[in-house]
GURODO-140072 format. One record per residue (C-alpha): residue in three letters; residue number from 1; x, y, z. Coordinates in Angstrom, 2 decimals. Each point is the difference from the previous one (the first is absolute). Layout:
% GURODO-140072
+------+-----+---------+---------+---------+
: code : pos :       u :       v :       w :
+------+-----+---------+---------+---------+
:  ALA : NUM :       X :       Y :       Z :
...
+------+-----+---------+---------+---------+
//
This chain:
% GURODO-140072
+------+-----+---------+---------+---------+
: code : pos :       u :       v :       w :
+------+-----+---------+---------+---------+
:  MET :   1 :    2.30 :  -24.84 :  -20.24 :
:  LYS :   2 :    1.35 :    3.55 :   -0.23 :
:  ALA :   3 :    3.52 :    0.73 :    1.18 :
:  SER :   4 :    0.07 :    1.80 :    3.32 :
:  SER :   5 :    2.03 :    2.85 :   -1.54 :
:  ASP :   6 :   -3.03 :    0.85 :   -2.17 :
:  PHE :   7 :   -2.30 :    0.42 :    2.97 :
:  VAL :   8 :   -0.71 :    3.44 :    1.49 :
:  LEU :   9 :   -1.47 :    0.22 :    3.51 :
:  LEU :  10 :   -2.14 :    3.09 :    0.49 :
:  ASP :  11 :   -0.97 :    1.37 :    3.41 :
:  GLY :  12 :   -3.46 :   -0.08 :    1.62 :
:  ALA :  13 :   -2.55 :    2.44 :    1.34 :
:  MET :  14 :    0.84 :    3.41 :    1.43 :
:  GLY :  15 :   -3.28 :    1.58 :    1.18 :
:  SER :  16 :   -1.51 :   -3.06 :    1.68 :
:  ALA :  17 :    3.40 :   -1.10 :    1.31 :
:  LEU :  18 :    0.63 :    3.41 :    1.57 :
:  ARG :  19 :   -3.45 :   -0.12 :    1.60 :
:  ALA :  20 :    0.78 :   -3.45 :    1.42 :
:  ARG :  21 :    3.07 :    1.55 :    1.66 :
:  GLY :  22 :   -2.09 :    2.63 :    1.75 :
:  VAL :  23 :    0.50 :    2.84 :   -2.47 :
:  THR :  24 :   -3.09 :    2.11 :   -0.68 :
:  VAL :  25 :   -1.20 :   -0.84 :   -3.51 :
:  PRO :  26 :   -3.54 :    1.31 :   -0.53 :
:  ASP :  27 :   -2.57 :   -1.11 :   -2.57 :
:  HIS :  28 :    1.34 :    0.06 :   -3.57 :
:  GLN :  29 :   -3.23 :    1.36 :   -1.48 :
:  THR :  30 :   -0.39 :    3.13 :    2.11 :
:  SER :  31 :    3.48 :    1.00 :    1.15 :
:  ILE :  32 :    3.65 :    0.15 :   -1.03 :
:  TRP :  33 :    0.33 :   -3.61 :    1.20 :
:  SER :  34 :    3.61 :   -1.26 :    0.13 :
:  ALA :  35 :    1.31 :    3.45 :   -0.96 :
:  LEU :  36 :   -0.73 :    1.06 :    3.57 :
:  ALA :  37 :    2.87 :   -2.20 :    1.16 :
:  LEU :  38 :    2.40 :    2.10 :   -2.07 :
:  LEU :  39 :   -0.89 :    2.87 :    2.31 :
:  GLU :  40 :   -0.47 :   -1.81 :    3.31 :
:  ALA :  41 :    2.12 :   -3.16 :   -0.16 :
:  PRO :  42 :    2.76 :    0.22 :   -2.64 :
:  ASP :  43 :    2.34 :   -2.13 :    2.12 :
:  GLU :  44 :   -2.58 :   -2.81 :    0.04 :
:  ILE :  45 :   -0.17 :    0.12 :   -3.79 :
:  ARG :  46 :    3.78 :   -0.32 :   -0.23 :
:  GLU :  47 :    0.01 :   -2.89 :    2.49 :
:  LEU :  48 :   -2.72 :   -1.83 :   -1.91 :
:  HIS :  49 :    2.06 :    0.35 :   -3.16 :
:  CYS :  50 :    2.94 :   -1.40 :    1.95 :
:  ASP :  51 :   -2.04 :   -2.98 :    1.14 :
:  TYR :  52 :   -1.00 :   -0.76 :   -3.58 :
:  ILE :  53 :    3.65 :    0.16 :   -1.03 :
:  ARG :  54 :    0.88 :   -2.33 :    2.88 :
:  ALA :  55 :   -2.74 :   -2.36 :   -1.23 :
:  GLY :  56 :    1.94 :   -0.31 :   -3.26 :
:  CYS :  57 :   -1.61 :    2.48 :   -2.39 :
:  ASP :  58 :    1.67 :    0.95 :   -3.25 :
:  VAL :  59 :   -2.34 :    2.99 :   -0.48 :
:  ILE :  60 :   -1.72 :    2.29 :    2.51 :
:  THR :  61 :   -2.71 :    2.50 :   -0.94 :
:  THR :  62 :   -0.19 :    3.62 :    1.14 :
:  ASN :  63 :   -2.81 :    0.96 :    2.38 :
:  ASN :  64 :   -1.53 :    2.67 :   -2.26 :
:  TYR :  65 :   -3.07 :   -2.02 :   -1.04 :
:  ALA :  66 :   -2.34 :    2.50 :    1.66 :
:  VAL :  67 :    1.99 :    3.08 :   -1.00 :
:  THR :  68 :   -2.27 :    1.23 :   -2.79 :
:  PRO :  69 :   -1.72 :    3.34 :   -0.61 :
:  VAL :  70 :   -3.42 :   -1.46 :    0.85 :
:  SER :  71 :    1.14 :   -1.70 :    3.20 :
:  LEU :  72 :    2.00 :    2.99 :    1.24 :
:  GLY :  73 :   -2.87 :    2.30 :   -0.95 :
:  ARG :  74 :   -2.10 :   -1.53 :    2.76 :
:  GLU :  75 :    2.27 :    1.80 :    2.47 :
:  ASN :  76 :    0.81 :    3.03 :   -2.18 :
:  MET :  77 :    3.53 :   -1.34 :   -0.46 :
:  GLN :  78 :    0.28 :   -0.04 :   -3.79 :
:  ALA :  79 :    2.99 :    2.34 :    0.14 :
:  ARG :  80 :    1.96 :   -2.62 :    1.97 :
:  LEU :  81 :   -0.13 :   -2.70 :   -2.69 :
:  GLU :  82 :    3.62 :    0.33 :   -1.12 :
:  GLU :  83 :    1.24 :    0.24 :    3.59 :
:  LEU :  84 :   -1.82 :   -3.18 :    1.03 :
:  VAL :  85 :    1.03 :   -1.99 :   -3.07 :
:  ILE :  86 :    3.60 :    0.95 :    0.74 :
:  SER :  87 :   -0.47 :   -1.01 :    3.64 :
:  ALA :  88 :   -1.33 :   -3.40 :   -1.08 :
:  CYS :  89 :    3.01 :   -0.52 :   -2.26 :
:  ASP :  90 :    2.37 :    1.14 :    2.73 :
:  ARG :  91 :   -1.37 :   -2.54 :    2.50 :
:  ALA :  92 :    0.58 :   -2.84 :   -2.48 :
:  ASN :  93 :    3.49 :    1.22 :   -0.86 :
:  GLU :  94 :    0.87 :    0.39 :    3.69 :
:  ALA :  95 :   -0.99 :   -3.62 :    0.61 :
:  ARG :  96 :    2.21 :   -1.13 :   -2.87 :
:  TRP :  97 :    2.94 :    2.02 :    1.28 :
:  GLN :  98 :   -0.56 :   -1.03 :    3.61 :
:  LEU :  99 :    0.27 :   -3.69 :   -0.87 :
:  GLY : 100 :    2.62 :    0.39 :   -2.70 :
:  SER : 101 :   -2.36 :   -1.75 :   -2.39 :
:  ASN : 102 :   -0.07 :   -0.02 :   -3.80 :
:  VAL : 103 :   -3.79 :   -0.32 :    0.00 :
:  ARG : 104 :   -1.68 :    1.94 :   -2.78 :
:  ILE : 105 :   -2.60 :    2.68 :    0.71 :
:  ALA : 106 :   -3.27 :    0.14 :   -1.92 :
:  GLY : 107 :   -1.80 :    3.32 :   -0.11 :
:  SER : 108 :   -3.79 :   -0.29 :    0.09 :
:  LEU : 109 :   -2.41 :    1.49 :   -2.53 :
:  PRO : 110 :   -3.33 :   -0.85 :    1.66 :
:  PRO : 111 :   -3.65 :    0.67 :   -0.83 :
:  LEU : 112 :   -0.45 :    3.77 :    0.25 :
:  ASN : 113 :   -3.36 :   -0.37 :    1.71 :
:  ILE : 114 :   -1.45 :   -2.77 :    2.20 :
:  SER : 115 :    1.33 :   -3.49 :   -0.67 :
:  TYR : 116 :   -2.44 :   -2.52 :   -1.51 :
:  ARG : 117 :   -2.11 :    2.85 :   -1.45 :
:  PRO : 118 :    0.34 :    0.02 :   -3.80 :
:  ASP : 119 :   -3.02 :    2.30 :   -0.09 :
:  LEU : 120 :    2.16 :    2.68 :    1.63 :
:  VAL : 121 :    2.87 :   -0.24 :   -2.48 :
:  SER : 122 :    0.63 :    3.41 :   -1.58 :
:  PRO : 123 :    0.12 :    0.77 :   -3.74 :
:  TYR : 124 :    3.19 :   -1.19 :   -1.69 :
:  GLU : 125 :    1.68 :    3.40 :   -0.41 :
:  ASP : 126 :   -0.51 :    0.82 :    3.69 :
:  LEU : 127 :    1.44 :   -3.37 :    0.96 :
:  LEU : 128 :    3.06 :    0.49 :   -2.18 :
:  CYS : 129 :    0.65 :    3.49 :    1.35 :
:  ASN : 130 :   -0.17 :   -1.09 :    3.64 :
:  TYR : 131 :    2.01 :   -3.19 :   -0.52 :
:  ARG : 132 :    2.74 :    2.01 :   -1.68 :
:  VAL : 133 :    0.24 :    2.25 :    3.06 :
:  ILE : 134 :    0.43 :   -2.96 :    2.36 :
:  ALA : 135 :    2.31 :   -1.94 :   -2.33 :
:  LYS : 136 :    2.41 :    2.93 :   -0.31 :
:  VAL : 137 :    0.38 :    0.08 :    3.78 :
:  LEU : 138 :    0.45 :   -3.76 :    0.26 :
:  ALA : 139 :    2.46 :   -0.47 :   -2.86 :
:  PRO : 140 :    3.23 :    1.36 :    1.54 :
:  ARG : 141 :   -0.63 :   -1.92 :    3.21 :
:  CYS : 142 :   -1.12 :   -3.43 :   -1.25 :
:  ASP : 143 :    1.23 :   -2.87 :   -2.14 :
:  LEU : 144 :   -3.29 :   -0.83 :   -1.70 :
:  ILE : 145 :   -3.60 :    1.22 :   -0.05 :
:  ILE : 146 :   -3.01 :   -2.20 :    0.71 :
:  CYS : 147 :   -3.41 :    1.10 :   -1.24 :
:  GLU : 148 :   -2.15 :   -1.90 :    2.46 :
:  THR : 149 :   -3.62 :   -0.91 :    0.70 :
:  MET : 150 :   -1.03 :    1.13 :   -3.47 :
:  THR : 151 :   -3.69 :   -0.59 :   -0.74 :
:  THR : 152 :   -0.42 :    1.38 :   -3.56 :
:  SER : 153 :    2.12 :    0.08 :   -3.14 :
:  SER : 154 :    0.00 :    3.81 :   -0.04 :
:  GLU : 155 :    1.37 :    0.10 :    3.54 :
:  ALA : 156 :    2.65 :   -2.61 :   -0.80 :
:  LEU : 157 :    1.00 :    1.68 :   -3.26 :
:  ALA : 158 :    0.37 :    3.46 :    1.53 :
:  ALA : 159 :    2.05 :   -1.31 :    2.92 :
:  ALA : 160 :    2.19 :   -2.17 :   -2.22 :
:  ILE : 161 :    0.74 :    2.81 :   -2.45 :
:  ALA : 162 :    0.90 :    2.39 :    2.82 :
:  ALA : 163 :    2.26 :   -2.65 :    1.52 :
:  ALA : 164 :    1.64 :   -0.92 :   -3.31 :
:  GLU : 165 :    0.91 :    3.65 :   -0.59 :
:  MET : 166 :    2.30 :   -0.27 :    3.03 :
:  ASN : 167 :    2.22 :   -2.59 :   -1.74 :
:  LEU : 168 :   -0.39 :   -2.48 :    2.84 :
:  PRO : 169 :   -1.37 :   -3.56 :   -0.11 :
:  VAL : 170 :   -3.80 :    0.06 :    0.07 :
:  TRP : 171 :   -2.26 :   -2.56 :    1.66 :
:  VAL : 172 :   -3.78 :    0.16 :   -0.41 :
:  SER : 173 :   -2.24 :   -1.80 :    2.48 :
:  PHE : 174 :   -3.74 :   -0.62 :   -0.34 :
:  SER : 175 :   -2.68 :   -0.39 :    2.66 :
:  LEU : 176 :   -2.63 :   -2.52 :   -1.07 :
:  CYS : 177 :   -3.67 :   -0.71 :    0.63 :
:  ASP : 178 :    0.00 :   -2.28 :    3.02 :
:  SER : 179 :   -3.48 :   -1.37 :    0.47 :
:  PRO : 180 :   -0.45 :   -3.62 :   -1.18 :
:  SER : 181 :   -3.10 :    1.21 :   -1.86 :
:  GLU : 182 :    2.01 :    2.47 :   -2.12 :
:  ALA : 183 :    1.93 :   -0.76 :   -3.17 :
:  GLU : 184 :    3.49 :   -1.42 :    0.38 :
:  ASN : 185 :    3.07 :    1.94 :   -1.15 :
:  THR : 186 :   -1.88 :    3.28 :   -0.05 :
:  LEU : 187 :    1.11 :    3.30 :    1.47 :
:  ARG : 188 :   -2.36 :    1.66 :    2.45 :
:  GLY : 189 :   -0.95 :    2.45 :   -2.75 :
:  GLY : 190 :   -1.36 :   -2.81 :   -2.16 :
:  GLU : 191 :    2.75 :   -0.38 :   -2.62 :
:  SER : 192 :    1.80 :   -3.29 :   -0.46 :
:  ILE : 193 :    3.69 :   -0.32 :    0.79 :
:  GLN : 194 :    0.59 :   -0.73 :   -3.68 :
:  GLN : 195 :   -1.67 :    3.27 :   -1.03 :
:  VAL : 196 :    2.16 :    2.00 :    2.38 :
:  ILE : 197 :    3.24 :   -1.72 :   -0.97 :
:  ASP : 198 :   -0.85 :    0.61 :   -3.65 :
:  ARG : 199 :   -0.53 :    3.71 :    0.69 :
:  LEU : 200 :    3.41 :    0.18 :    1.69 :
:  LYS : 201 :    1.92 :   -1.66 :   -2.85 :
:  ALA : 202 :    1.60 :    3.26 :   -1.14 :
:  VAL : 203 :    1.34 :    0.76 :    3.49 :
:  PRO : 204 :    3.27 :   -1.60 :    1.21 :
:  VAL : 205 :   -1.44 :   -1.95 :    2.92 :
:  ASP : 206 :    2.42 :   -2.44 :    1.63 :
:  ALA : 207 :   -2.48 :   -1.97 :    2.10 :
:  PHE : 208 :   -3.71 :   -0.59 :    0.39 :
:  LEU : 209 :   -1.25 :   -0.85 :    3.48 :
:  ILE : 210 :   -3.17 :   -0.63 :    1.99 :
:  ASN : 211 :   -0.46 :    1.71 :    3.36 :
:  CYS : 212 :   -2.66 :    0.91 :    2.57 :
:  THR : 213 :   -1.92 :   -3.08 :   -1.16 :
:  ALA : 214 :   -0.92 :   -3.14 :    1.94 :
:  VAL : 215 :    2.10 :   -3.10 :   -0.48 :
:  ALA : 216 :   -2.41 :   -2.15 :   -2.05 :
:  ARG : 217 :   -0.50 :    2.69 :   -2.64 :
:  ALA : 218 :    3.71 :    0.81 :   -0.08 :
:  THR : 219 :    0.78 :   -3.67 :   -0.61 :
:  GLU : 220 :   -2.42 :   -0.14 :   -2.94 :
:  ALA : 221 :    1.47 :    3.19 :   -1.44 :
:  VAL : 222 :    3.62 :   -1.12 :    0.12 :
:  LYS : 223 :   -0.81 :   -3.10 :   -1.99 :
:  ALA : 224 :   -1.80 :    2.13 :   -2.58 :
:  ILE : 225 :    2.59 :    2.80 :   -0.30 :
:  VAL : 226 :    2.77 :   -2.47 :   -0.81 :
:  ALA : 227 :   -1.72 :   -0.61 :   -3.34 :
:  MET : 228 :   -0.49 :    3.73 :   -0.67 :
:  THR : 229 :    3.49 :    1.44 :    0.29 :
:  ASP : 230 :    3.71 :   -0.74 :    0.11 :
:  ASN : 231 :    0.49 :    2.67 :    2.68 :
:  ARG : 232 :    0.95 :   -0.86 :    3.54 :
:  ILE : 233 :   -3.09 :   -0.91 :    2.06 :
:  GLY : 234 :   -0.64 :    0.49 :    3.70 :
:  VAL : 235 :   -2.50 :   -0.12 :    2.84 :
:  TYR : 236 :   -0.39 :    1.75 :    3.33 :
:  ALA : 237 :   -3.40 :   -0.95 :    1.28 :
:  ASN : 238 :   -2.22 :    0.51 :    3.02 :
:  PRO : 239 :    0.16 :   -3.01 :    2.38 :
:  PHE : 240 :   -3.54 :   -1.25 :   -0.56 :
:  LYS : 241 :   -1.17 :   -2.81 :   -2.25 :
:  TYR : 242 :   -2.84 :    2.24 :   -1.17 :
:  GLU : 243 :   -0.72 :    3.68 :    0.67 :
:  PRO : 244 :   -2.02 :    0.29 :    3.24 :
:  GLN : 245 :   -3.34 :    1.32 :   -1.23 :
:  SER : 246 :   -1.00 :    0.86 :    3.57 :
:  GLY : 247 :    2.86 :    2.46 :    0.35 :
:  ASP : 248 :    1.50 :   -2.18 :    2.75 :
:  TYR : 249 :    3.73 :   -0.06 :   -0.75 :
:  SER : 250 :    1.01 :   -1.44 :    3.35 :
:  PRO : 251 :    2.15 :   -3.14 :    0.39 :
:  GLU : 252 :   -3.07 :   -1.66 :    1.49 :
:  HIS : 253 :   -1.78 :    0.05 :   -3.38 :
:  GLN : 254 :   -0.56 :   -3.49 :   -1.42 :
:  ASP : 255 :    1.85 :    0.85 :   -3.23 :
:  TYR : 256 :    3.06 :    1.52 :    1.72 :
:  LEU : 257 :    3.34 :   -1.58 :   -0.87 :
:  ASP : 258 :    2.80 :    0.16 :    2.54 :
:  ALA : 259 :    3.63 :    0.44 :   -1.04 :
:  GLU : 260 :    0.58 :   -3.71 :   -0.57 :
:  LYS : 261 :   -3.13 :   -0.45 :   -2.14 :
:  TYR : 262 :    0.73 :    3.18 :   -1.92 :
:  ALA : 263 :    3.51 :   -1.24 :   -0.73 :
:  SER : 264 :   -1.44 :   -3.26 :   -1.28 :
:  ALA : 265 :   -2.16 :    2.00 :   -2.42 :
:  ALA : 266 :    3.12 :    1.90 :   -1.06 :
:  THR : 267 :    1.65 :   -3.25 :   -1.06 :
:  VAL : 268 :   -2.93 :   -0.62 :   -2.35 :
:  TRP : 269 :    0.52 :    3.45 :   -1.56 :
:  TYR : 270 :    3.69 :   -0.68 :   -0.31 :
:  GLU : 271 :   -0.51 :   -3.33 :   -1.71 :
:  ALA : 272 :   -2.54 :    1.63 :   -2.34 :
:  GLY : 273 :    2.60 :    2.55 :   -1.12 :
:  ALA : 274 :   -0.04 :    2.89 :    2.47 :
:  SER : 275 :    3.51 :    1.23 :    0.70 :
:  VAL : 276 :   -0.93 :    2.99 :    2.22 :
:  ILE : 277 :   -1.89 :   -0.85 :    3.18 :
:  GLY : 278 :   -0.82 :    2.01 :    3.11 :
:  GLY : 279 :   -3.02 :    0.89 :    2.12 :
:  CYS : 280 :   -2.69 :    2.68 :    0.09 :
:  CYS : 281 :   -2.51 :    1.16 :    2.64 :
:  GLY : 282 :    0.06 :   -2.13 :    3.15 :
:  THR : 283 :    3.45 :   -1.49 :   -0.53 :
:  SER : 284 :    3.15 :    0.70 :    2.03 :
:  PRO : 285 :    3.71 :   -0.86 :    0.04 :
:  ASP : 286 :   -0.91 :   -3.45 :    1.34 :
:  PHE : 287 :   -1.92 :   -0.71 :   -3.20 :
:  ILE : 288 :    2.92 :    1.07 :   -2.15 :
:  ALA : 289 :    2.46 :   -2.11 :    1.98 :
:  ALA : 290 :   -2.31 :   -3.01 :   -0.42 :
:  VAL : 291 :   -0.19 :    0.53 :   -3.77 :
:  LYS : 292 :    3.76 :    0.24 :   -0.24 :
:  GLU : 293 :    0.50 :   -3.17 :    2.04 :
:  LYS : 294 :   -2.45 :   -2.06 :   -2.05 :
:  ILE : 295 :    1.27 :    1.10 :   -3.39 :
:  ASN : 296 :    3.63 :   -0.44 :    1.03 :
:  ARG : 297 :   -0.90 :   -3.50 :    1.16 :
:  MET : 298 :   -1.67 :   -0.74 :   -3.35 :
:  ASN : 299 :    3.09 :    1.16 :   -1.89 :
:  SER : 300 :    2.30 :   -2.03 :    2.24 :
:  SER : 301 :   -2.08 :   -3.12 :   -0.54 :
:  SER : 302 :   -0.03 :    0.58 :   -3.75 :
:  GLU : 303 :    3.79 :    0.39 :   -0.13 :
:  GLN : 304 :    0.42 :   -3.34 :    1.77 :
:  ILE : 305 :   -2.06 :   -1.90 :   -2.56 :
+------+-----+---------+---------+---------+
//
């Protein structure tokens, strides 16, 4: 059993959690999605960060996931990219200051186009150029950079290089094929996790994670990644056993996992070797508090043996 001091508790969802609190968060494929809250509800963003810190997080992530040239271009707001990335960082830092917390802040390098769409990933040089722009804004305001929801090796490599140039710790997180009929341990773009990790060997990556992936596939991946790398490993999944193929992401779906069941899955990841655990789309501070409670209980039980 890992020592509790080695465990890092990441936060949970922002976009879906803000929507659940009544904040307007439009469709992520056709709008500026959670970036709208930076304009209309910045106080709600700060308060959500605070609630994650109260739930016990060690790391919170900035709400700039949708602040990309493509996303902002839908509303002719490309010129506001730097302003909105700074705003996202400021909300996270305000939450830390407000609570007097030593929580670390992770700046997000997200997909530059629509999530889950490897077919829309730009050529490598374009990716690198745009990631460098975002990383330079994040770096003075964050403690680490997380390249998240990566679906191809080119996307992951460009984001990781841009992040590493900032001389901050770099985490890279993959989004996997979710359907039971698809190959295990495969990014949505079709490459295996091993292929992508191999391509990133020359980059100083501190942790490899799985995110925006249903629980069953994340569990399989953790067990596989342990044998691939000595890097820190982590998971922040979507709270479904398998990806809802119907598009129904409601808690009424048969594969939905509530906070308690999600936390039980997190203990499996932890025992398999994951030392960074949080939540992705559909989770909330309640999920994170449940994960913390279960893993603390596991460590306490282990210490008593």
